[in-house]
A tleap script that builds the chain and sets N, CA, C and O, in Angstrom:
source leaprc.protein.ff14SB
mol = sequence {
  NMET ARG GLY VAL GLU LEU PRO THR PRO PRO
  LYS PRO HIE PRO VAL VAL TRP THR PRO ALA
  ARG ILE LYS GLU TRP GLN ALA THR GLY LYS
  ARG ALA PRO VAL ALA VAL TRP THR ALA ALA
  GLN THR ALA HIE PHE LEU ALA ASN ILE ARG
  GLY GLU PRO LEU TYR PRO ALA PHE HIE LEU
  ALA ALA LEU ARG GLY LEU ARG ARG GLY GLU
  ILE SER GLY LEU CARG
}
set mol.1.N position { 0.804 -1.186 0.000 }
set mol.1.CA position { 0.000 0.000 0.000 }
set mol.1.C position { 0.855 1.261 0.000 }
set mol.1.O position { 0.329 2.360 -0.173 }
set mol.2.N position { 2.140 1.122 0.187 }
set mol.2.CA position { 2.988 2.313 0.221 }
set mol.2.C position { 3.034 3.033 -1.123 }
set mol.2.O position { 3.227 4.248 -1.160 }
set mol.3.N position { 2.866 2.327 -2.194 }
set mol.3.CA position { 2.951 2.939 -3.512 }
set mol.3.C position { 1.631 3.536 -3.999 }
set mol.3.O position { 1.588 4.172 -5.052 }
set mol.4.N position { 0.571 3.338 -3.248 }
set mol.4.CA position { -0.739 3.821 -3.679 }
set mol.4.C position { -0.882 5.304 -3.351 }
set mol.4.O position { -0.625 5.732 -2.226 }
set mol.5.N position { -1.287 6.060 -4.327 }
set mol.5.CA position { -1.553 7.481 -4.112 }
set mol.5.C position { -3.010 7.753 -4.440 }
set mol.5.O position { -3.468 7.484 -5.551 }
set mol.6.N position { -3.724 8.279 -3.480 }
set mol.6.CA position { -5.126 8.602 -3.689 }
set mol.6.C position { -5.243 10.025 -4.205 }
set mol.6.O position { -4.484 10.903 -3.795 }
set mol.7.N position { -6.192 10.257 -5.103 }
set mol.7.CA position { -6.369 11.625 -5.598 }
set mol.7.C position { -6.929 12.519 -4.488 }
set mol.7.O position { -7.738 12.086 -3.667 }
set mol.8.N position { -6.488 13.748 -4.486 }
set mol.8.CA position { -6.985 14.703 -3.512 }
set mol.8.C position { -8.359 15.192 -3.951 }
set mol.8.O position { -8.517 15.704 -5.059 }
set mol.9.N position { -9.362 15.033 -3.073 }
set mol.9.CA position { -10.691 15.515 -3.473 }
set mol.9.C position { -10.711 17.041 -3.517 }
set mol.9.O position { -9.965 17.696 -2.790 }
set mol.10.N position { -11.556 17.597 -4.362 }
set mol.10.CA position { -11.624 19.063 -4.437 }
set mol.10.C position { -12.195 19.630 -3.136 }
set mol.10.O position { -13.106 19.056 -2.541 }
set mol.11.N position { -11.647 20.756 -2.712 }
set mol.11.CA position { -12.136 21.410 -1.507 }
set mol.11.C position { -13.337 22.278 -1.871 }
set mol.11.O position { -13.310 22.998 -2.869 }
set mol.12.N position { -14.393 22.205 -1.054 }
set mol.12.CA position { -15.556 23.036 -1.376 }
set mol.12.C position { -15.237 24.515 -1.198 }
set mol.12.O position { -14.511 24.901 -0.281 }
set mol.13.N position { -15.774 25.316 -2.064 }
set mol.13.CA position { -15.561 26.757 -2.027 }
set mol.13.C position { -16.700 27.399 -1.243 }
set mol.13.O position { -17.861 27.236 -1.620 }
set mol.14.N position { -16.405 28.131 -0.153 }
set mol.14.CA position { -17.484 28.743 0.625 }
set mol.14.C position { -18.168 29.865 -0.154 }
set mol.14.O position { -17.525 30.632 -0.870 }
set mol.15.N position { -19.483 29.939 0.005 }
set mol.15.CA position { -20.267 30.996 -0.625 }
set mol.15.C position { -21.082 31.702 0.455 }
set mol.15.O position { -21.385 31.117 1.494 }
set mol.16.N position { -21.428 32.942 0.207 }
set mol.16.CA position { -22.202 33.741 1.148 }
set mol.16.C position { -23.692 33.551 0.867 }
set mol.16.O position { -24.109 33.461 -0.288 }
set mol.17.N position { -24.485 33.492 1.933 }
set mol.17.CA position { -25.940 33.381 1.795 }
set mol.17.C position { -26.500 34.715 1.324 }
set mol.17.O position { -26.833 35.579 2.135 }
set mol.18.N position { -26.600 34.875 0.041 }
set mol.18.CA position { -27.211 36.073 -0.537 }
set mol.18.C position { -28.720 35.840 -0.653 }
set mol.18.O position { -29.166 34.694 -0.589 }
set mol.19.N position { -29.506 36.891 -0.821 }
set mol.19.CA position { -30.954 36.690 -1.005 }
set mol.19.C position { -31.280 35.747 -2.173 }
set mol.19.O position { -32.223 34.961 -2.089 }
set mol.20.N position { -30.511 35.825 -3.247 }
set mol.20.CA position { -30.756 34.938 -4.393 }
set mol.20.C position { -30.484 33.479 -4.017 }
set mol.20.O position { -31.245 32.593 -4.405 }
set mol.21.N position { -29.419 33.222 -3.274 }
set mol.21.CA position { -29.108 31.848 -2.861 }
set mol.21.C position { -30.149 31.324 -1.877 }
set mol.21.O position { -30.502 30.145 -1.920 }
set mol.22.N position { -30.640 32.183 -0.999 }
set mol.22.CA position { -31.677 31.775 -0.054 }
set mol.22.C position { -32.952 31.400 -0.804 }
set mol.22.O position { -33.595 30.398 -0.489 }
set mol.23.N position { -33.308 32.206 -1.790 }
set mol.23.CA position { -34.513 31.937 -2.585 }
set mol.23.C position { -34.367 30.617 -3.336 }
set mol.23.O position { -35.309 29.826 -3.390 }
set mol.24.N position { -33.193 30.376 -3.914 }
set mol.24.CA position { -32.961 29.122 -4.642 }
set mol.24.C position { -33.030 27.930 -3.698 }
set mol.24.O position { -33.608 26.899 -4.044 }
set mol.25.N position { -32.446 28.059 -2.509 }
set mol.25.CA position { -32.478 26.975 -1.519 }
set mol.25.C position { -33.916 26.674 -1.095 }
set mol.25.O position { -34.296 25.510 -0.968 }
set mol.26.N position { -34.714 27.717 -0.877 }
set mol.26.CA position { -36.106 27.519 -0.473 }
set mol.26.C position { -36.920 26.851 -1.582 }
set mol.26.O position { -37.826 26.066 -1.305 }
set mol.27.N position { -36.597 27.163 -2.825 }
set mol.27.CA position { -37.338 26.601 -3.962 }
set mol.27.C position { -36.920 25.167 -4.276 }
set mol.27.O position { -37.761 24.328 -4.598 }
set mol.28.N position { -35.618 24.887 -4.183 }
set mol.28.CA position { -35.118 23.579 -4.622 }
set mol.28.C position { -34.644 22.680 -3.498 }
set mol.28.O position { -34.591 21.461 -3.664 }
set mol.29.N position { -34.299 23.258 -2.354 }
set mol.29.CA position { -33.746 22.470 -1.257 }
set mol.29.C position { -32.258 22.217 -1.398 }
set mol.29.O position { -31.653 21.592 -0.527 }
set mol.30.N position { -31.661 22.691 -2.475 }
set mol.30.CA position { -30.224 22.488 -2.709 }
set mol.30.C position { -29.455 23.696 -2.191 }
set mol.30.O position { -29.879 24.841 -2.344 }
set mol.31.N position { -28.310 23.407 -1.572 }
set mol.31.CA position { -27.457 24.485 -1.083 }
set mol.31.C position { -25.999 24.105 -1.285 }
set mol.31.O position { -25.666 22.945 -1.528 }
set mol.32.N position { -25.153 25.095 -1.179 }
set mol.32.CA position { -23.716 24.855 -1.332 }
set mol.32.C position { -23.208 24.034 -0.147 }
set mol.32.O position { -23.768 24.128 0.945 }
set mol.33.N position { -22.157 23.230 -0.340 }
set mol.33.CA position { -21.617 22.449 0.776 }
set mol.33.C position { -21.128 23.327 1.934 }
set mol.33.O position { -21.238 22.947 3.099 }
set mol.34.N position { -20.593 24.492 1.603 }
set mol.34.CA position { -20.130 25.422 2.630 }
set mol.34.C position { -20.757 26.780 2.347 }
set mol.34.O position { -20.393 27.455 1.384 }
set mol.35.N position { -21.696 27.172 3.190 }
set mol.35.CA position { -22.377 28.452 3.024 }
set mol.35.C position { -22.208 29.250 4.316 }
set mol.35.O position { -22.439 28.724 5.405 }
set mol.36.N position { -21.813 30.491 4.201 }
set mol.36.CA position { -21.560 31.320 5.382 }
set mol.36.C position { -22.545 32.479 5.444 }
set mol.36.O position { -23.021 32.967 4.419 }
set mol.37.N position { -22.839 32.907 6.666 }
set mol.37.CA position { -23.741 34.029 6.881 }
set mol.37.C position { -22.994 35.347 6.764 }
set mol.37.O position { -21.783 35.418 6.972 }
set mol.38.N position { -23.732 36.371 6.431 }
set mol.38.CA position { -23.184 37.722 6.469 }
set mol.38.C position { -23.175 38.172 7.928 }
set mol.38.O position { -23.747 37.502 8.788 }
set mol.39.N position { -22.530 39.300 8.209 }
set mol.39.CA position { -22.506 39.834 9.570 }
set mol.39.C position { -23.923 40.147 10.054 }
set mol.39.O position { -24.248 39.906 11.217 }
set mol.40.N position { -24.760 40.679 9.171 }
set mol.40.CA position { -26.137 41.001 9.544 }
set mol.40.C position { -26.940 39.739 9.852 }
set mol.40.O position { -27.728 39.725 10.797 }
set mol.41.N position { -26.749 38.690 9.073 }
set mol.41.CA position { -27.452 37.436 9.325 }
set mol.41.C position { -27.005 36.819 10.647 }
set mol.41.O position { -27.822 36.288 11.399 }
set mol.42.N position { -25.707 36.892 10.925 }
set mol.42.CA position { -25.188 36.368 12.186 }
set mol.42.C position { -25.751 37.149 13.361 }
set mol.42.O position { -26.158 36.555 14.359 }
set mol.43.N position { -25.780 38.468 13.257 }
set mol.43.CA position { -26.320 39.304 14.330 }
set mol.43.C position { -27.803 38.998 14.546 }
set mol.43.O position { -28.259 38.938 15.688 }
set mol.44.N position { -28.553 38.804 13.470 }
set mol.44.CA position { -29.977 38.479 13.574 }
set mol.44.C position { -30.167 37.140 14.289 }
set mol.44.O position { -31.030 37.019 15.158 }
set mol.45.N position { -29.367 36.140 13.929 }
set mol.45.CA position { -29.436 34.827 14.577 }
set mol.45.C position { -29.139 34.949 16.068 }
set mol.45.O position { -29.889 34.434 16.898 }
set mol.46.N position { -28.045 35.631 16.410 }
set mol.46.CA position { -27.668 35.756 17.818 }
set mol.46.C position { -28.719 36.524 18.619 }
set mol.46.O position { -28.982 36.197 19.776 }
set mol.47.N position { -29.312 37.535 18.008 }
set mol.47.CA position { -30.354 38.301 18.707 }
set mol.47.C position { -31.579 37.437 18.985 }
set mol.47.O position { -32.241 37.607 20.009 }
set mol.48.N position { -31.880 36.516 18.083 }
set mol.48.CA position { -33.067 35.678 18.241 }
set mol.48.C position { -32.867 34.496 19.184 }
set mol.48.O position { -33.847 33.913 19.647 }
set mol.49.N position { -31.638 34.134 19.477 }
set mol.49.CA position { -31.424 33.015 20.404 }
set mol.49.C position { -30.929 33.476 21.770 }
set mol.49.O position { -30.583 32.653 22.618 }
set mol.50.N position { -30.894 34.776 21.982 }
set mol.50.CA position { -30.467 35.302 23.291 }
set mol.50.C position { -31.366 34.699 24.370 }
set mol.50.O position { -32.588 34.658 24.228 }
set mol.51.N position { -30.751 34.243 25.427 }
set mol.51.CA position { -31.498 33.615 26.511 }
set mol.51.C position { -31.540 32.097 26.414 }
set mol.51.O position { -31.923 31.433 27.378 }
set mol.52.N position { -31.158 31.537 25.279 }
set mol.52.CA position { -31.112 30.080 25.132 }
set mol.52.C position { -29.872 29.536 25.853 }
set mol.52.O position { -28.877 30.248 25.988 }
set mol.53.N position { -29.924 28.282 26.315 }
set mol.53.CA position { -28.770 27.717 27.042 }
set mol.53.C position { -27.471 27.683 26.235 }
set mol.53.O position { -26.390 27.837 26.802 }
set mol.54.N position { -27.565 27.485 24.933 }
set mol.54.CA position { -26.352 27.390 24.109 }
set mol.54.C position { -25.929 28.724 23.493 }
set mol.54.O position { -25.010 28.770 22.675 }
set mol.55.N position { -26.595 29.798 23.884 }
set mol.55.CA position { -26.245 31.108 23.335 }
set mol.55.C position { -24.753 31.427 23.496 }
set mol.55.O position { -24.124 31.860 22.531 }
set mol.56.N position { -24.167 31.227 24.687 }
set mol.56.CA position { -22.731 31.556 24.808 }
set mol.56.C position { -21.850 30.780 23.828 }
set mol.56.O position { -20.872 31.324 23.317 }
set mol.57.N position { -22.183 29.528 23.565 }
set mol.57.CA position { -21.389 28.728 22.625 }
set mol.57.C position { -21.511 29.271 21.207 }
set mol.57.O position { -20.512 29.386 20.498 }
set mol.58.N position { -22.745 29.607 20.786 }
set mol.58.CA position { -22.932 30.165 19.449 }
set mol.58.C position { -22.267 31.529 19.326 }
set mol.58.O position { -21.673 31.840 18.294 }
set mol.59.N position { -22.362 32.331 20.356 }
set mol.59.CA position { -21.749 33.665 20.350 }
set mol.59.C position { -20.232 33.536 20.225 }
set mol.59.O position { -19.605 34.244 19.437 }
set mol.60.N position { -19.654 32.638 20.999 }
set mol.60.CA position { -18.215 32.413 20.951 }
set mol.60.C position { -17.782 31.900 19.580 }
set mol.60.O position { -16.779 32.355 19.031 }
set mol.61.N position { -18.532 30.963 19.035 }
set mol.61.CA position { -18.190 30.414 17.718 }
set mol.61.C position { -18.285 31.479 16.632 }
set mol.61.O position { -17.440 31.545 15.740 }
set mol.62.N position { -19.320 32.312 16.714 }
set mol.62.CA position { -19.527 33.326 15.683 }
set mol.62.C position { -18.491 34.432 15.744 }
set mol.62.O position { -18.026 34.904 14.706 }
set mol.63.N position { -18.127 34.847 16.936 }
set mol.63.CA position { -17.236 35.996 17.067 }
set mol.63.C position { -15.758 35.632 17.138 }
set mol.63.O position { -14.901 36.474 16.871 }
set mol.64.N position { -15.458 34.411 17.488 }
set mol.64.CA position { -14.053 34.002 17.590 }
set mol.64.C position { -13.649 32.967 16.560 }
set mol.64.O position { -12.471 32.628 16.454 }
set mol.65.N position { -14.615 32.457 15.796 }
set mol.65.CA position { -14.293 31.520 14.725 }
set mol.65.C position { -13.978 30.117 15.180 }
set mol.65.O position { -13.302 29.376 14.467 }
set mol.66.N position { -14.455 29.732 16.355 }
set mol.66.CA position { -14.209 28.375 16.815 }
set mol.66.C position { -15.004 27.384 15.977 }
set mol.66.O position { -16.101 27.678 15.503 }
set mol.67.N position { -14.422 26.207 15.807 }
set mol.67.CA position { -15.096 25.152 15.051 }
set mol.67.C position { -15.949 24.310 15.999 }
set mol.67.O position { -15.833 24.429 17.218 }
set mol.68.N position { -16.806 23.458 15.433 }
set mol.68.CA position { -17.707 22.642 16.253 }
set mol.68.C position { -16.947 21.797 17.271 }
set mol.68.O position { -17.344 21.716 18.434 }
set mol.69.N position { -15.861 21.170 16.840 }
set mol.69.CA position { -15.088 20.322 17.753 }
set mol.69.C position { -14.477 21.102 18.895 }
set mol.69.O position { -14.390 20.605 20.017 }
set mol.70.N position { -14.054 22.320 18.616 }
set mol.70.CA position { -13.478 23.157 19.666 }
set mol.70.C position { -14.548 23.610 20.652 }
set mol.70.O position { -14.305 23.659 21.857 }
set mol.71.N position { -15.718 23.938 20.146 }
set mol.71.CA position { -16.821 24.346 21.012 }
set mol.71.C position { -17.271 23.194 21.890 }
set mol.71.O position { -17.501 23.372 23.086 }
set mol.72.N position { -17.399 21.995 21.294 }
set mol.72.CA position { -17.892 20.848 22.062 }
set mol.72.C position { -16.899 20.403 23.122 }
set mol.72.O position { -17.287 19.715 24.066 }
set mol.73.N position { -15.639 20.770 22.997 }
set mol.73.CA position { -14.642 20.405 24.006 }
set mol.73.C position { -14.581 21.359 25.182 }
set mol.73.O position { -13.860 21.093 26.144 }
set mol.74.N position { -15.313 22.457 25.138 }
set mol.74.CA position { -15.306 23.403 26.239 }
set mol.74.C position { -16.128 22.884 27.402 }
set mol.74.O position { -17.093 22.143 27.218 }
set mol.75.N position { -15.738 23.280 28.592 }
set mol.75.CA position { -16.496 22.855 29.789 }
set mol.75.C position { -17.402 23.963 30.225 }
set mol.75.O position { -18.127 23.818 31.209 }
savepdb mol mol.pdb
quit
């Protein structure tokens, strides 16, 4: 197996959730593999979940860029 080389899969390109992409997702159910929120969308999400038990985790992830694994490892 030392001589076997596997092809590198293509990395997904992140796209921003624009109104057009949101409309397409709602119509077809298809979305990009990596879709990111705008600052306004993130602020709207955080404002709507204020008071929820996981709010601090989402706030930390959104503002500091922590990944899911890093968030789940916090005590």
